[in-house]
C-alpha positions in Angstrom: -3.8 14.1 -23.4 -2.0 17.1 -24.7 0.7 15.4 -26.9 2.5 18.7 -27.3 3.3 18.9 -23.6 5.0 15.5 -23.5 8.7 15.8 -24.0 11.7 13.5 -23.8 14.2 11.5 -25.8 13.0 10.2 -29.2 9.6 10.1 -30.8 6.6 8.7 -28.9 5.1 5.8 -30.8 2.4 4.8 -28.3 0.4 6.6 -25.6 -1.7 4.6 -23.2 -4.0 5.5 -20.3 -4.0 3.2 -17.3 -6.7 3.6 -14.7 -8.1 1.8 -11.7 -10.4 2.4 -8.7 -8.1 3.5 -5.8 -9.7 0.9 -3.6 -9.4 -1.9 -6.2 -6.5 -4.0 -7.4 -7.5 -4.3 -11.1 -6.1 -2.0 -13.7 -7.2 -1.3 -17.3 -5.0 0.1 -20.0 -6.2 1.6 -23.2 -4.2 2.9 -26.2 -4.8 6.5 -27.1 -4.3 8.0 -30.6 -6.2 11.3 -30.2 -5.7 14.5 -28.2 -8.6 13.6 -26.0 -9.8 10.3 -24.6 -13.0 9.5 -22.7 -13.1 6.8 -20.0 -16.3 4.8 -20.2 -18.2 2.6 -17.7 -16.9 4.2 -14.6 -18.8 3.8 -11.4 -20.5 6.9 -10.0 -19.1 8.6 -6.8 -16.0 6.5 -7.0 -12.3 7.6 -6.7 -10.0 6.6 -9.6 -6.3 6.7 -10.2 -5.3 7.6 -13.8 -1.8 7.5 -15.2 -0.2 7.8 -18.7 2.3 5.3 -20.2 4.6 6.4 -23.0 6.5 4.1 -25.4 9.4 5.1 -27.6 11.2 2.9 -30.2 13.7 0.3 -29.2 14.3 -2.1 -26.4 13.0 -0.9 -23.1 11.0 1.8 -24.9 8.1 1.8 -22.5 8.8 3.8 -19.4 7.3 3.8 -16.0 3.8 5.2 -15.6 3.6 9.0 -15.1 2.4 10.5 -11.8 -1.1 9.5 -10.9 -4.1 11.8 -11.2 -6.5 11.0 -8.4 -10.1 12.0 -9.2 -13.7 11.2 -8.2 -16.6 10.6 -10.5 -19.8 12.5 -10.0 -22.9 11.0 -8.4 -25.3 9.2 -10.7 
């Protein structure tokens, strides 16, 4: 996550990465407090959808997830 490229109203108080298998219904969300974040325990040769959630102070401060990045893990 390049925090310097995220713009908008007010300071960002929480960044989260949300991801899931594109063929699955479950979703995992992890808070991120560093410029980079590594997703662990992903299945090999599997397509994933990854999105970022931003939260700003105040009521309704968490916006909708950003546009998805669709990517495939490498073979084992």
